[in-house]
C-alpha positions as CSV (number, residue, x, y, z in Angstrom):
1,M,108.4,147.4,49.3
2,A,109.1,143.6,49.7
3,L,106.2,141.2,49.6
4,T,106.5,138.1,51.8
5,F,104.4,135.1,51.1
6,F,105.6,133.0,54.0
7,K,105.6,134.5,57.5
8,T,107.5,132.7,60.1
9,P,105.6,132.6,63.4
10,K,107.1,134.1,66.5
11,N,108.1,131.8,69.4
12,K,105.4,131.1,71.9
13,K,106.1,132.1,75.5
14,Y,104.8,130.1,78.4
15,N,104.3,131.4,81.9
16,Y,105.3,128.2,83.7
17,K,106.1,128.3,87.4
18,P,107.4,125.0,88.7
19,L,105.8,123.8,92.0
20,Y,107.7,122.2,94.8
21,Y,105.8,119.7,97.0
22,D,107.3,118.6,100.3
23,P,105.0,116.1,102.2
24,R,107.1,116.2,105.3
25,K,106.8,120.0,105.6
26,E,103.1,119.8,105.0
27,E,102.7,117.2,107.8
28,R,104.8,119.3,110.1
29,E,102.7,122.4,109.4
30,K,99.5,120.4,110.0
31,R,100.8,119.1,113.3
32,L,101.9,122.6,114.4
33,K,98.5,124.0,113.5
34,S,96.6,121.3,115.4
35,A,98.9,121.8,118.4
36,L,98.2,125.5,118.5
37,E,94.5,125.1,118.3
38,D,92.3,124.0,121.2
39,T,93.1,120.3,121.6
40,N,90.2,119.5,123.9
41,S,87.4,120.1,121.4
42,E,89.1,118.3,118.5
43,Y,90.9,115.6,120.4
44,G,89.3,112.8,118.4
45,E,90.3,114.3,115.0
46,A,93.9,115.0,116.2
47,L,94.2,111.4,117.4
48,R,92.9,110.1,114.1
49,D,95.4,112.2,112.2
50,R,98.3,111.0,114.3
51,I,97.2,107.3,113.8
52,Q,97.0,107.9,110.0
53,M,100.5,109.5,110.0
54,R,102.0,106.5,111.9
55,W,100.2,104.0,109.6
56,K,101.5,105.8,106.5
57,R,105.0,105.8,107.8
58,S,104.9,102.1,108.7
59,T,103.5,101.1,105.4
60,A,106.1,103.1,103.6
61,K,108.9,101.3,105.5
62,K,107.3,97.9,104.7
63,D,107.0,98.8,101.0
64,Q,110.7,99.9,100.9
65,K,111.8,96.7,102.7
66,S,109.9,94.5,100.3
67,S,111.2,96.4,97.4
68,N,114.8,95.9,98.5
69,Q,114.2,92.2,99.0
70,R,112.7,91.9,95.6
71,L,115.7,93.7,94.1
72,I,118.2,91.4,95.8
73,I,116.3,88.3,94.6
74,I,116.2,89.6,91.0
75,L,119.9,90.3,91.1
76,L,120.7,86.8,92.4
77,I,118.6,85.2,89.6
78,I,120.3,87.3,87.0
79,S,123.8,86.5,88.3
80,L,122.9,82.8,88.4
81,L,121.6,82.9,84.8
82,A,124.7,84.8,83.7
83,Y,126.9,82.1,85.4
84,L,125.1,79.3,83.7
85,V,125.2,80.9,80.3
86,F,128.8,82.2,80.2
87,L,130.7,79.8,82.4
88,R,129.2,76.6,81.3
């Protein structure tokens, strides 16, 4: 019979299930659900949801455009500094 003073712990197992979130799919399902429901009684809410979706899309486009412009400006500044440092 062998005596052990140090026991090595067993590996811990995790029950991790990765989640996938698709905002486009969620919006599409929401629109489909609202279209299938009675539109007369909830017309105001449906209109509000459509306006919010359009606003979110337009702000996302504006953010992307400003981000691209900022990137171009930064690249121009870096290239100008590299020109001044290395070729002068």
